[in-house]
Short mmCIF file of the C-alpha atoms (twelve columns), coordinates in Angstrom:
data_MODEL
# 
_entry.id   MODEL 
# 
loop_
_atom_site.group_PDB 
_atom_site.id 
_atom_site.type_symbol 
_atom_site.label_atom_id 
_atom_site.label_alt_id 
_atom_site.label_comp_id 
_atom_site.label_asym_id 
_atom_site.label_seq_id 
_atom_site.Cartn_x 
_atom_site.Cartn_y 
_atom_site.Cartn_z 
_atom_site.pdbx_PDB_model_num 
ATOM 1   C CA . UNK A 1   46.088  -46.050 50.319  1 
ATOM 2   C CA . UNK A 2   48.675  -44.763 47.318  1 
ATOM 3   C CA . UNK A 3   49.319  -48.263 46.585  1 
ATOM 4   C CA . UNK A 4   45.867  -49.722 46.023  1 
ATOM 5   C CA . UNK A 5   44.467  -46.197 44.484  1 
ATOM 6   C CA . UNK A 6   47.204  -44.860 42.843  1 
ATOM 7   C CA . UNK A 7   46.701  -40.992 41.823  1 
ATOM 8   C CA . UNK A 8   48.738  -40.429 38.626  1 
ATOM 9   C CA . UNK A 9   49.950  -36.672 38.450  1 
ATOM 10  C CA . UNK A 10  50.188  -35.267 34.694  1 
ATOM 11  C CA . UNK A 11  54.138  -34.022 33.987  1 
ATOM 12  C CA . UNK A 12  53.739  -31.080 31.987  1 
ATOM 13  C CA . UNK A 13  56.371  -31.104 28.615  1 
ATOM 14  C CA . UNK A 14  59.026  -28.029 29.949  1 
ATOM 15  C CA . UNK A 15  58.997  -30.074 33.345  1 
ATOM 16  C CA . UNK A 16  60.310  -33.857 31.653  1 
ATOM 17  C CA . UNK A 17  63.129  -31.285 30.259  1 
ATOM 18  C CA . UNK A 18  64.087  -30.059 33.826  1 
ATOM 19  C CA . UNK A 19  62.521  -26.270 33.367  1 
ATOM 20  C CA . UNK A 20  61.294  -25.941 37.109  1 
ATOM 21  C CA . UNK A 21  61.635  -22.029 37.501  1 
ATOM 22  C CA . UNK A 22  59.714  -19.207 35.646  1 
ATOM 23  C CA . UNK A 23  63.076  -18.018 33.986  1 
ATOM 24  C CA . UNK A 24  64.047  -21.528 32.794  1 
ATOM 25  C CA . UNK A 25  60.329  -21.877 31.470  1 
ATOM 26  C CA . UNK A 26  60.695  -18.686 29.628  1 
ATOM 27  C CA . UNK A 27  63.054  -20.478 27.773  1 
ATOM 28  C CA . UNK A 28  62.008  -23.387 26.979  1 
ATOM 29  C CA . UNK A 29  59.460  -21.859 25.233  1 
ATOM 30  C CA . UNK A 30  61.476  -19.414 23.607  1 
ATOM 31  C CA . UNK A 31  63.964  -22.199 22.040  1 
ATOM 32  C CA . UNK A 32  60.851  -24.477 20.785  1 
ATOM 33  C CA . UNK A 33  58.338  -22.576 19.660  1 
ATOM 34  C CA . UNK A 34  60.522  -19.039 18.664  1 
ATOM 35  C CA . UNK A 35  59.058  -17.899 15.060  1 
ATOM 36  C CA . UNK A 36  62.454  -17.006 13.926  1 
ATOM 37  C CA . UNK A 37  64.287  -20.144 12.724  1 
ATOM 38  C CA . UNK A 38  67.774  -20.437 12.485  1 
ATOM 39  C CA . UNK A 39  68.651  -19.277 9.043   1 
ATOM 40  C CA . UNK A 40  66.513  -16.478 9.410   1 
ATOM 41  C CA . UNK A 41  67.896  -15.601 12.360  1 
ATOM 42  C CA . UNK A 42  71.389  -15.806 11.160  1 
ATOM 43  C CA . UNK A 43  70.132  -13.613 8.329   1 
ATOM 44  C CA . UNK A 44  68.332  -10.947 10.831  1 
ATOM 45  C CA . UNK A 45  72.133  -10.892 12.610  1 
ATOM 46  C CA . UNK A 46  74.213  -9.839  9.376   1 
ATOM 47  C CA . UNK A 47  71.580  -7.557  7.729   1 
ATOM 48  C CA . UNK A 48  70.248  -5.833  10.862  1 
ATOM 49  C CA . UNK A 49  69.403  -2.545  9.313   1 
ATOM 50  C CA . UNK A 50  67.346  -4.327  6.410   1 
ATOM 51  C CA . UNK A 51  64.827  -5.839  9.734   1 
ATOM 52  C CA . UNK A 52  64.618  -1.946  10.771  1 
ATOM 53  C CA . UNK A 53  63.687  -1.131  7.490   1 
ATOM 54  C CA . UNK A 54  60.883  -3.900  7.354   1 
ATOM 55  C CA . UNK A 55  59.905  -2.902  10.883  1 
ATOM 56  C CA . UNK A 56  59.263  0.579   10.389  1 
ATOM 57  C CA . UNK A 57  57.335  0.032   6.987   1 
ATOM 58  C CA . UNK A 58  55.135  -2.180  8.570   1 
ATOM 59  C CA . UNK A 59  54.167  0.348   11.560  1 
ATOM 60  C CA . UNK A 60  53.362  3.113   8.599   1 
ATOM 61  C CA . UNK A 61  51.168  0.731   6.892   1 
ATOM 62  C CA . UNK A 62  49.161  -0.016  10.326  1 
ATOM 63  C CA . UNK A 63  49.104  3.780   10.398  1 
ATOM 64  C CA . UNK A 64  47.787  4.503   7.198   1 
ATOM 65  C CA . UNK A 65  44.814  2.096   7.528   1 
ATOM 66  C CA . UNK A 66  44.521  3.073   11.124  1 
ATOM 67  C CA . UNK A 67  43.991  7.077   9.169   1 
ATOM 68  C CA . UNK A 68  42.120  5.593   6.772   1 
ATOM 69  C CA . UNK A 69  39.657  4.279   8.656   1 
ATOM 70  C CA . UNK A 70  39.019  6.770   11.014  1 
ATOM 71  C CA . UNK A 71  38.677  9.288   8.185   1 
ATOM 72  C CA . UNK A 72  35.586  7.226   6.868   1 
ATOM 73  C CA . UNK A 73  34.030  6.848   9.893   1 
ATOM 74  C CA . UNK A 74  34.203  10.786  10.306  1 
ATOM 75  C CA . UNK A 75  32.681  11.208  6.656   1 
ATOM 76  C CA . UNK A 76  29.808  9.062   7.816   1 
ATOM 77  C CA . UNK A 77  29.480  10.924  11.111  1 
ATOM 78  C CA . UNK A 78  29.302  14.234  9.088   1 
ATOM 79  C CA . UNK A 79  26.914  13.312  6.913   1 
ATOM 80  C CA . UNK A 80  24.316  11.908  9.355   1 
ATOM 81  C CA . UNK A 81  24.517  14.949  11.087  1 
ATOM 82  C CA . UNK A 82  23.756  17.378  8.105   1 
ATOM 83  C CA . UNK A 83  20.573  14.675  7.133   1 
ATOM 84  C CA . UNK A 84  19.461  13.612  9.971   1 
ATOM 85  C CA . UNK A 85  19.574  10.943  11.981  1 
ATOM 86  C CA . UNK A 86  19.017  7.011   10.243  1 
ATOM 87  C CA . UNK A 87  17.606  4.891   12.893  1 
ATOM 88  C CA . UNK A 88  15.361  1.688   11.368  1 
ATOM 89  C CA . UNK A 89  13.064  2.644   13.756  1 
ATOM 90  C CA . UNK A 90  10.725  6.112   13.607  1 
ATOM 91  C CA . UNK A 91  10.650  8.309   16.637  1 
ATOM 92  C CA . UNK A 92  6.962   9.234   16.019  1 
ATOM 93  C CA . UNK A 93  5.087   5.634   17.518  1 
ATOM 94  C CA . UNK A 94  2.218   4.603   14.978  1 
ATOM 95  C CA . UNK A 95  -1.257  2.663   15.919  1 
ATOM 96  C CA . UNK A 96  -2.753  0.131   13.746  1 
ATOM 97  C CA . UNK A 97  -6.131  1.085   14.908  1 
ATOM 98  C CA . UNK A 98  -5.473  4.487   12.339  1 
ATOM 99  C CA . UNK A 99  -4.847  5.500   8.744   1 
ATOM 100 C CA . UNK A 100 -2.108  7.744   8.139   1 
ATOM 101 C CA . UNK A 101 -3.115  9.919   5.153   1 
ATOM 102 C CA . UNK A 102 -0.341  11.057  3.314   1 
ATOM 103 C CA . UNK A 103 -0.108  13.516  0.403   1 
ATOM 104 C CA . UNK A 104 -0.878  17.432  -0.313  1 
ATOM 105 C CA . UNK A 105 -4.907  16.782  -1.613  1 
ATOM 106 C CA . UNK A 106 -5.819  13.527  0.312   1 
ATOM 107 C CA . UNK A 107 -4.928  16.092  3.940   1 
ATOM 108 C CA . UNK A 108 -6.810  18.941  2.528   1 
ATOM 109 C CA . UNK A 109 -9.845  16.708  1.538   1 
ATOM 110 C CA . UNK A 110 -10.266 14.462  4.751   1 
ATOM 111 C CA . UNK A 111 -9.694  17.725  6.842   1 
ATOM 112 C CA . UNK A 112 -12.620 19.301  4.462   1 
ATOM 113 C CA . UNK A 113 -15.032 16.524  4.350   1 
ATOM 114 C CA . UNK A 114 -14.745 15.840  7.651   1 
ATOM 115 C CA . UNK A 115 -16.131 12.238  7.456   1 
ATOM 116 C CA . UNK A 116 -14.122 10.009  9.616   1 
ATOM 117 C CA . UNK A 117 -14.875 9.940   12.988  1 
ATOM 118 C CA . UNK A 118 -11.852 11.687  14.391  1 
ATOM 119 C CA . UNK A 119 -8.463  13.252  12.905  1 
ATOM 120 C CA . UNK A 120 -5.899  12.874  15.464  1 
ATOM 121 C CA . UNK A 121 -3.201  14.307  14.549  1 
ATOM 122 C CA . UNK A 122 -1.142  16.514  11.707  1 
ATOM 123 C CA . UNK A 123 2.514   15.654  11.184  1 
ATOM 124 C CA . UNK A 124 4.184   18.450  9.063   1 
ATOM 125 C CA . UNK A 125 7.367   18.732  7.623   1 
ATOM 126 C CA . UNK A 126 9.052   21.634  5.815   1 
ATOM 127 C CA . UNK A 127 5.744   23.063  4.503   1 
ATOM 128 C CA . UNK A 128 6.672   24.830  0.860   1 
ATOM 129 C CA . UNK A 129 3.559   24.765  -1.109  1 
ATOM 130 C CA . UNK A 130 0.539   27.227  -1.134  1 
ATOM 131 C CA . UNK A 131 -1.840  24.494  0.393   1 
ATOM 132 C CA . UNK A 132 0.033   24.346  3.923   1 
ATOM 133 C CA . UNK A 133 -1.516  27.724  4.684   1 
ATOM 134 C CA . UNK A 134 -5.464  25.957  3.875   1 
ATOM 135 C CA . UNK A 135 -4.260  23.209  5.645   1 
ATOM 136 C CA . UNK A 136 -3.003  24.161  9.108   1 
ATOM 137 C CA . UNK A 137 -5.943  26.811  9.066   1 
ATOM 138 C CA . UNK A 138 -8.531  23.562  8.802   1 
ATOM 139 C CA . UNK A 139 -6.118  21.466  10.999  1 
ATOM 140 C CA . UNK A 140 -6.889  24.615  13.962  1 
ATOM 141 C CA . UNK A 141 -10.543 24.874  13.407  1 
ATOM 142 C CA . UNK A 142 -10.789 21.500  13.748  1 
ATOM 143 C CA . UNK A 143 -8.651  21.363  16.752  1 
ATOM 144 C CA . UNK A 144 -6.275  19.053  15.237  1 
ATOM 145 C CA . UNK A 145 -3.148  18.898  17.034  1 
ATOM 146 C CA . UNK A 146 -0.323  20.116  14.447  1 
ATOM 147 C CA . UNK A 147 3.367   18.506  15.034  1 
ATOM 148 C CA . UNK A 148 5.878   19.830  12.872  1 
ATOM 149 C CA . UNK A 149 8.641   17.054  12.604  1 
ATOM 150 C CA . UNK A 150 12.133  17.519  11.799  1 
ATOM 151 C CA . UNK A 151 13.388  14.579  9.977   1 
ATOM 152 C CA . UNK A 152 11.712  13.738  6.697   1 
ATOM 153 C CA . UNK A 153 12.507  10.008  7.414   1 
ATOM 154 C CA . UNK A 154 10.139  9.767   10.516  1 
ATOM 155 C CA . UNK A 155 7.347   10.585  8.039   1 
ATOM 156 C CA . UNK A 156 8.744   8.058   5.462   1 
ATOM 157 C CA . UNK A 157 8.591   5.331   7.858   1 
ATOM 158 C CA . UNK A 158 4.906   6.267   8.995   1 
ATOM 159 C CA . UNK A 159 3.626   6.222   5.296   1 
ATOM 160 C CA . UNK A 160 6.096   3.077   4.308   1 
ATOM 161 C CA . UNK A 161 8.019   5.564   1.766   1 
ATOM 162 C CA . UNK A 162 5.628   6.719   0.348   1 
ATOM 163 C CA . UNK A 163 5.264   10.196  -1.812  1 
ATOM 164 C CA . UNK A 164 3.539   12.352  1.559   1 
ATOM 165 C CA . UNK A 165 4.653   15.945  0.202   1 
ATOM 166 C CA . UNK A 166 5.193   16.836  3.774   1 
ATOM 167 C CA . UNK A 167 2.246   15.840  5.199   1 
ATOM 168 C CA . UNK A 168 0.603   13.234  7.101   1 
ATOM 169 C CA . UNK A 169 -2.743  12.995  8.776   1 
ATOM 170 C CA . UNK A 170 -3.754  10.368  11.848  1 
ATOM 171 C CA . UNK A 171 -7.359  9.416   11.207  1 
ATOM 172 C CA . UNK A 172 -9.581  6.890   12.199  1 
ATOM 173 C CA . UNK A 173 -9.886  3.985   9.243   1 
ATOM 174 C CA . UNK A 174 -12.498 4.379   6.723   1 
ATOM 175 C CA . UNK A 175 -15.246 1.746   7.058   1 
ATOM 176 C CA . UNK A 176 -18.143 1.875   4.343   1 
ATOM 177 C CA . UNK A 177 -21.636 0.341   5.436   1 
ATOM 178 C CA . UNK A 178 -22.866 -2.661  3.712   1 
ATOM 179 C CA . UNK A 179 -25.564 -2.400  1.541   1 
ATOM 180 C CA . UNK A 180 -28.491 -4.965  1.260   1 
ATOM 181 C CA . UNK A 181 -30.248 -3.480  -1.819  1 
ATOM 182 C CA . UNK A 182 -30.773 -0.232  -3.425  1 
ATOM 183 C CA . UNK A 183 -34.705 1.169   -3.545  1 
ATOM 184 C CA . UNK A 184 -36.604 2.692   -6.366  1 
ATOM 185 C CA . UNK A 185 -35.580 5.947   -8.114  1 
ATOM 186 C CA . UNK A 186 -36.791 8.904   -9.565  1 
ATOM 187 C CA . UNK A 187 -35.538 10.478  -12.685 1 
ATOM 188 C CA . UNK A 188 -37.122 14.010  -11.992 1 
ATOM 189 C CA . UNK A 189 -36.329 14.613  -8.100  1 
ATOM 190 C CA . UNK A 190 -33.175 12.388  -8.381  1 
ATOM 191 C CA . UNK A 191 -33.982 10.708  -5.465  1 
ATOM 192 C CA . UNK A 192 -33.426 6.796   -4.709  1 
ATOM 193 C CA . UNK A 193 -32.585 5.069   -1.208  1 
ATOM 194 C CA . UNK A 194 -30.291 1.949   -0.267  1 
ATOM 195 C CA . UNK A 195 -30.819 -0.286  2.789   1 
ATOM 196 C CA . UNK A 196 -27.278 -0.317  4.243   1 
ATOM 197 C CA . UNK A 197 -26.319 -1.732  7.451   1 
ATOM 198 C CA . UNK A 198 -24.525 -0.081  9.752   1 
ATOM 199 C CA . UNK A 199 -22.589 -0.813  13.515  1 
ATOM 200 C CA . UNK A 200 -23.350 0.764   16.820  1 
ATOM 201 C CA . UNK A 201 -22.255 0.262   19.947  1 
ATOM 202 C CA . UNK A 202 -24.823 -2.160  22.479  1 
ATOM 203 C CA . UNK A 203 -25.169 -1.164  26.208  1 
ATOM 204 C CA . UNK A 204 -22.787 -3.693  26.852  1 
ATOM 205 C CA . UNK A 205 -20.431 -2.316  24.238  1 
ATOM 206 C CA . UNK A 206 -21.092 -5.185  21.636  1 
ATOM 207 C CA . UNK A 207 -21.061 -4.175  18.513  1 
ATOM 208 C CA . UNK A 208 -24.943 -4.346  17.118  1 
ATOM 209 C CA . UNK A 209 -25.581 -4.582  13.467  1 
ATOM 210 C CA . UNK A 210 -29.242 -2.197  12.383  1 
ATOM 211 C CA . UNK A 211 -30.562 -2.010  8.545   1 
ATOM 212 C CA . UNK A 212 -31.485 1.448   8.277   1 
ATOM 213 C CA . UNK A 213 -33.231 3.208   4.741   1 
ATOM 214 C CA . UNK A 214 -30.730 5.837   3.115   1 
ATOM 215 C CA . UNK A 215 -32.204 8.320   0.994   1 
ATOM 216 C CA . UNK A 216 -29.719 9.548   -1.262  1 
ATOM 217 C CA . UNK A 217 -29.828 13.072  -3.555  1 
ATOM 218 C CA . UNK A 218 -28.179 12.821  -6.348  1 
ATOM 219 C CA . UNK A 219 -26.080 15.311  -8.201  1 
ATOM 220 C CA . UNK A 220 -27.975 18.646  -9.321  1 
ATOM 221 C CA . UNK A 221 -25.111 19.214  -12.150 1 
ATOM 222 C CA . UNK A 222 -26.762 16.057  -13.941 1 
ATOM 223 C CA . UNK A 223 -30.144 17.676  -15.281 1 
ATOM 224 C CA . UNK A 224 -32.484 15.335  -13.561 1 
ATOM 225 C CA . UNK A 225 -31.021 11.834  -14.787 1 
ATOM 226 C CA . UNK A 226 -31.578 8.677   -13.067 1 
ATOM 227 C CA . UNK A 227 -28.718 8.104   -10.569 1 
ATOM 228 C CA . UNK A 228 -25.481 6.157   -11.886 1 
ATOM 229 C CA . UNK A 229 -24.133 3.505   -9.621  1 
ATOM 230 C CA . UNK A 230 -20.445 1.762   -10.346 1 
ATOM 231 C CA . UNK A 231 -20.108 -1.566  -8.843  1 
ATOM 232 C CA . UNK A 232 -16.373 -3.175  -8.598  1 
ATOM 233 C CA . UNK A 233 -15.903 -6.899  -8.618  1 
ATOM 234 C CA . UNK A 234 -13.123 -7.990  -6.785  1 
ATOM 235 C CA . UNK A 235 -10.203 -5.397  -8.203  1 
ATOM 236 C CA . UNK A 236 -7.481  -5.630  -6.059  1 
ATOM 237 C CA . UNK A 237 -4.861  -2.592  -7.108  1 
ATOM 238 C CA . UNK A 238 -5.592  -0.063  -4.552  1 
ATOM 239 C CA . UNK A 239 -4.041  2.210   -7.333  1 
ATOM 240 C CA . UNK A 240 -6.719  1.193   -9.736  1 
ATOM 241 C CA . UNK A 241 -9.437  1.338   -7.120  1 
ATOM 242 C CA . UNK A 242 -8.129  5.324   -6.599  1 
ATOM 243 C CA . UNK A 243 -7.707  6.307   -10.136 1 
ATOM 244 C CA . UNK A 244 -11.732 4.667   -10.341 1 
ATOM 245 C CA . UNK A 245 -12.916 6.902   -7.703  1 
ATOM 246 C CA . UNK A 246 -11.210 9.888   -8.993  1 
ATOM 247 C CA . UNK A 247 -12.675 9.273   -12.088 1 
ATOM 248 C CA . UNK A 248 -16.127 8.561   -10.904 1 
ATOM 249 C CA . UNK A 249 -16.397 11.695  -9.102  1 
ATOM 250 C CA . UNK A 250 -15.352 13.609  -11.707 1 
ATOM 251 C CA . UNK A 251 -17.612 12.376  -13.935 1 
ATOM 252 C CA . UNK A 252 -20.940 12.750  -11.335 1 
ATOM 253 C CA . UNK A 253 -21.435 9.180   -10.369 1 
ATOM 254 C CA . UNK A 254 -23.654 9.233   -7.350  1 
ATOM 255 C CA . UNK A 255 -22.241 6.065   -5.439  1 
ATOM 256 C CA . UNK A 256 -19.726 3.133   -5.527  1 
ATOM 257 C CA . UNK A 257 -20.363 -0.519  -4.179  1 
ATOM 258 C CA . UNK A 258 -17.481 -2.877  -3.756  1 
ATOM 259 C CA . UNK A 259 -17.225 -6.221  -3.469  1 
ATOM 260 C CA . UNK A 260 -16.613 -7.561  0.367   1 
ATOM 261 C CA . UNK A 261 -14.033 -10.172 -1.082  1 
ATOM 262 C CA . UNK A 262 -11.092 -10.005 -3.381  1 
ATOM 263 C CA . UNK A 263 -11.085 -6.390  -3.723  1 
ATOM 264 C CA . UNK A 264 -8.447  -3.343  -2.410  1 
ATOM 265 C CA . UNK A 265 -9.410  -1.968  1.087   1 
ATOM 266 C CA . UNK A 266 -9.930  1.559   1.296   1 
ATOM 267 C CA . UNK A 267 -6.231  2.369   2.666   1 
ATOM 268 C CA . UNK A 268 -4.225  5.405   2.455   1 
ATOM 269 C CA . UNK A 269 -2.966  4.347   -1.123  1 
ATOM 270 C CA . UNK A 270 -6.645  4.483   -2.483  1 
ATOM 271 C CA . UNK A 271 -6.694  7.770   -1.398  1 
ATOM 272 C CA . UNK A 272 -3.743  9.232   -2.668  1 
ATOM 273 C CA . UNK A 273 -4.353  7.963   -5.617  1 
ATOM 274 C CA . UNK A 274 -7.646  9.370   -6.045  1 
ATOM 275 C CA . UNK A 275 -6.263  13.045  -5.030  1 
ATOM 276 C CA . UNK A 276 -8.470  12.914  -2.121  1 
ATOM 277 C CA . UNK A 277 -11.890 12.096  -4.145  1 
ATOM 278 C CA . UNK A 278 -12.426 9.003   -1.492  1 
ATOM 279 C CA . UNK A 279 -13.317 11.437  1.500   1 
ATOM 280 C CA . UNK A 280 -16.104 12.713  -0.551  1 
ATOM 281 C CA . UNK A 281 -17.538 9.746   -2.090  1 
ATOM 282 C CA . UNK A 282 -20.643 7.508   -1.152  1 
ATOM 283 C CA . UNK A 283 -19.039 4.438   -1.183  1 
ATOM 284 C CA . UNK A 284 -20.785 0.705   0.197   1 
ATOM 285 C CA . UNK A 285 -19.580 -2.802  0.560   1 
ATOM 286 C CA . UNK A 286 -21.605 -5.934  -1.015  1 
ATOM 287 C CA . UNK A 287 -21.208 -9.115  0.983   1 
ATOM 288 C CA . UNK A 288 -23.689 -11.078 -1.317  1 
ATOM 289 C CA . UNK A 289 -23.766 -9.224  -4.475  1 
ATOM 290 C CA . UNK A 290 -26.069 -12.083 -5.957  1 
ATOM 291 C CA . UNK A 291 -28.823 -11.298 -3.716  1 
ATOM 292 C CA . UNK A 292 -27.808 -7.510  -4.050  1 
ATOM 293 C CA . UNK A 293 -28.152 -7.880  -8.209  1 
ATOM 294 C CA . UNK A 294 -31.391 -9.806  -7.934  1 
ATOM 295 C CA . UNK A 295 -33.291 -7.710  -4.936  1 
ATOM 296 C CA . UNK A 296 -31.978 -4.375  -6.853  1 
ATOM 297 C CA . UNK A 297 -33.291 -5.267  -9.943  1 
ATOM 298 C CA . UNK A 298 -36.641 -5.957  -8.298  1 
ATOM 299 C CA . UNK A 299 -36.417 -2.206  -7.817  1 
ATOM 300 C CA . UNK A 300 -36.263 -0.971  -11.343 1 
ATOM 301 C CA . UNK A 301 -32.312 -1.390  -11.544 1 
ATOM 302 C CA . UNK A 302 -30.283 -1.687  -14.678 1 
ATOM 303 C CA . UNK A 303 -27.292 -3.724  -14.227 1 
ATOM 304 C CA . UNK A 304 -24.445 -3.384  -17.141 1 
ATOM 305 C CA . UNK A 305 -21.402 -5.675  -16.975 1 
ATOM 306 C CA . UNK A 306 -18.432 -3.968  -18.970 1 
ATOM 307 C CA . UNK A 307 -15.953 -6.768  -20.585 1 
ATOM 308 C CA . UNK A 308 -13.242 -7.067  -22.726 1 
ATOM 309 C CA . UNK A 309 -12.926 -8.800  -26.640 1 
ATOM 310 C CA . UNK A 310 -10.689 -11.828 -25.370 1 
ATOM 311 C CA . UNK A 311 -13.025 -12.143 -22.446 1 
ATOM 312 C CA . UNK A 312 -16.065 -11.956 -24.892 1 
ATOM 313 C CA . UNK A 313 -13.993 -15.031 -27.036 1 
ATOM 314 C CA . UNK A 314 -13.750 -17.004 -23.878 1 
ATOM 315 C CA . UNK A 315 -17.260 -16.703 -22.622 1 
ATOM 316 C CA . UNK A 316 -18.046 -18.019 -26.371 1 
ATOM 317 C CA . UNK A 317 -15.916 -20.756 -26.442 1 
ATOM 318 C CA . UNK A 318 -17.060 -21.881 -23.141 1 
ATOM 319 C CA . UNK A 319 -21.468 -21.694 -24.041 1 
ATOM 320 C CA . UNK A 320 -20.596 -22.281 -27.633 1 
ATOM 321 C CA . UNK A 321 -23.332 -22.259 -29.755 1 
ATOM 322 C CA . UNK A 322 -25.741 -21.530 -26.846 1 
ATOM 323 C CA . UNK A 323 -23.833 -18.664 -25.272 1 
ATOM 324 C CA . UNK A 324 -27.037 -16.502 -22.971 1 
ATOM 325 C CA . UNK A 325 -24.210 -13.638 -22.596 1 
ATOM 326 C CA . UNK A 326 -24.292 -12.715 -26.578 1 
ATOM 327 C CA . UNK A 327 -27.844 -11.600 -26.165 1 
ATOM 328 C CA . UNK A 328 -27.008 -8.970  -24.109 1 
ATOM 329 C CA . UNK A 329 -24.675 -7.171  -25.711 1 
ATOM 330 C CA . UNK A 330 -24.946 -3.449  -26.062 1 
ATOM 331 C CA . UNK A 331 -23.571 -1.000  -28.448 1 
ATOM 332 C CA . UNK A 332 -21.833 2.142   -26.648 1 
ATOM 333 C CA . UNK A 333 -23.580 4.570   -27.870 1 
ATOM 334 C CA . UNK A 334 -26.453 3.435   -25.995 1 
ATOM 335 C CA . UNK A 335 -25.376 3.650   -22.469 1 
ATOM 336 C CA . UNK A 336 -27.020 6.882   -22.474 1 
ATOM 337 C CA . UNK A 337 -30.145 5.901   -23.558 1 
ATOM 338 C CA . UNK A 338 -30.582 3.409   -21.176 1 
ATOM 339 C CA . UNK A 339 -29.873 5.821   -17.936 1 
ATOM 340 C CA . UNK A 340 -32.196 8.265   -19.726 1 
ATOM 341 C CA . UNK A 341 -34.897 5.565   -18.311 1 
ATOM 342 C CA . UNK A 342 -33.806 3.811   -15.609 1 
ATOM 343 C CA . UNK A 343 -31.302 3.729   -13.263 1 
ATOM 344 C CA . UNK A 344 -27.927 1.888   -14.080 1 
ATOM 345 C CA . UNK A 345 -25.417 0.026   -12.207 1 
ATOM 346 C CA . UNK A 346 -22.356 -0.017  -14.189 1 
ATOM 347 C CA . UNK A 347 -20.263 -3.242  -13.068 1 
ATOM 348 C CA . UNK A 348 -16.247 -3.364  -13.599 1 
ATOM 349 C CA . UNK A 349 -14.043 -6.428  -12.992 1 
ATOM 350 C CA . UNK A 350 -10.429 -6.955  -12.373 1 
ATOM 351 C CA . UNK A 351 -7.765  -6.790  -15.422 1 
ATOM 352 C CA . UNK A 352 -6.713  -10.326 -15.315 1 
ATOM 353 C CA . UNK A 353 -10.087 -12.831 -15.108 1 
ATOM 354 C CA . UNK A 354 -12.787 -9.705  -15.850 1 
ATOM 355 C CA . UNK A 355 -16.234 -9.870  -13.684 1 
ATOM 356 C CA . UNK A 356 -17.789 -13.176 -12.407 1 
ATOM 357 C CA . UNK A 357 -19.769 -15.395 -14.692 1 
ATOM 358 C CA . UNK A 358 -22.677 -15.567 -12.426 1 
ATOM 359 C CA . UNK A 359 -22.619 -11.756 -11.872 1 
ATOM 360 C CA . UNK A 360 -22.332 -11.606 -15.758 1 
ATOM 361 C CA . UNK A 361 -25.532 -13.839 -15.981 1 
ATOM 362 C CA . UNK A 362 -27.496 -11.910 -13.424 1 
ATOM 363 C CA . UNK A 363 -26.724 -8.818  -15.747 1 
ATOM 364 C CA . UNK A 364 -29.255 -7.058  -17.913 1 
ATOM 365 C CA . UNK A 365 -26.792 -5.833  -20.625 1 
ATOM 366 C CA . UNK A 366 -23.044 -6.628  -21.656 1 
ATOM 367 C CA . UNK A 367 -20.853 -3.953  -22.877 1 
ATOM 368 C CA . UNK A 368 -17.558 -3.742  -24.713 1 
ATOM 369 C CA . UNK A 369 -14.628 -1.671  -26.087 1 
ATOM 370 C CA . UNK A 370 -12.966 -2.802  -29.370 1 
ATOM 371 C CA . UNK A 371 -9.738  -1.770  -29.791 1 
ATOM 372 C CA . UNK A 372 -9.109  -0.048  -33.315 1 
ATOM 373 C CA . UNK A 373 -5.871  -1.635  -33.590 1 
ATOM 374 C CA . UNK A 374 -6.338  -4.464  -33.108 1 
ATOM 375 C CA . UNK A 375 -3.385  -6.748  -35.765 1 
ATOM 376 C CA . UNK A 376 -1.126  -4.202  -33.629 1 
ATOM 377 C CA . UNK A 377 -2.559  -4.967  -30.470 1 
ATOM 378 C CA . UNK A 378 -2.201  -8.139  -30.345 1 
ATOM 379 C CA . UNK A 379 1.265   -8.425  -31.245 1 
ATOM 380 C CA . UNK A 380 2.503   -5.766  -28.679 1 
ATOM 381 C CA . UNK A 381 0.301   -7.851  -26.186 1 
ATOM 382 C CA . UNK A 382 -2.047  -5.424  -25.170 1 
ATOM 383 C CA . UNK A 383 -5.358  -7.101  -25.931 1 
ATOM 384 C CA . UNK A 384 -7.053  -4.599  -23.606 1 
ATOM 385 C CA . UNK A 385 -7.388  -1.339  -21.622 1 
ATOM 386 C CA . UNK A 386 -6.541  -0.541  -17.909 1 
ATOM 387 C CA . UNK A 387 -10.001 -1.087  -16.023 1 
ATOM 388 C CA . UNK A 388 -9.414  2.596   -14.167 1 
ATOM 389 C CA . UNK A 389 -9.169  3.927   -17.951 1 
ATOM 390 C CA . UNK A 390 -12.079 1.833   -19.531 1 
ATOM 391 C CA . UNK A 391 -14.458 2.920   -16.647 1 
ATOM 392 C CA . UNK A 392 -13.656 6.387   -17.340 1 
ATOM 393 C CA . UNK A 393 -14.521 6.107   -20.994 1 
ATOM 394 C CA . UNK A 394 -17.919 3.683   -19.971 1 
ATOM 395 C CA . UNK A 395 -18.669 6.722   -17.648 1 
ATOM 396 C CA . UNK A 396 -18.040 9.188   -19.863 1 
ATOM 397 C CA . UNK A 397 -20.758 7.879   -22.362 1 
# 
């Protein structure tokens, strides 16, 4: 069998040299793979003190490196103990179904208005300002659970590192109702109606849409004027939305309508920018703006669109000599006169593209704010105002 099927056995290198025992094998490896070559070995044998000194220095350097590394690790541990844990994941579990309202004024306004479906929990970290007493008192009166947080990092994770001032309120998301049209308005009593679509739960727990008519009372401080509303067309910056809501609430605007597409949602960032005015302002959403403009105009509402000089020049180039917007231009001092005679919807667009052309064509008037230093503004690339600033100027007129 072995002659017909020979089995080849591998012979190790040390076996070929006659090293069969363990001692012979070790001696074979030392002689073949010794890292000290012959000249270095001769130098070591002739100078044993130098090699001892080098060995001591190597040990000292290794000890110093280990000590420095341990000292740095101990310093990091002391830093973490002093400032608390810095885990990448917060110990507080966030819910995607809730809004986390942050900031002293937004949290206080949400508790005062109590317009959301539910207010779940209030997180507080080191309350130091004067508002803490009022916030905790309102929370307890509304039976909102209050939790004192030991780590500021937990609130940072809940708010995506926003400026929360140590207050975060877990609440239901704002879902403004859809508005279909505005009804007639009475300038003496300040009453106007709005056809809105509200969502309710049906018998099978499926969302059902119901159209209802909502009667709204105008601000009493406006002295019997017709109502004034804002329409925000595709403004995507939440900070601009918040600033507009804050100015609108302060200047007595009755309600705000936002475009359903390409407009910033009513997130906690909007509430923070509005300083809490978001909780008190009446806000609607329009998914069909052209139909909303047409149906509301048939009920006596006047639509005034705001534009910039640069966008007006682009419209002039587009239509050339047949620009239908030229006849709709209204001076700034004419806004008050229009509001004294009819209810007004002031339309504002994004800073980049402005109001959509079809909405400007549907509007009754066009108004713009001219720059008082046209040459310098052109050189500095400042050809228009921020939309929130422009809105404040137009609302004050």
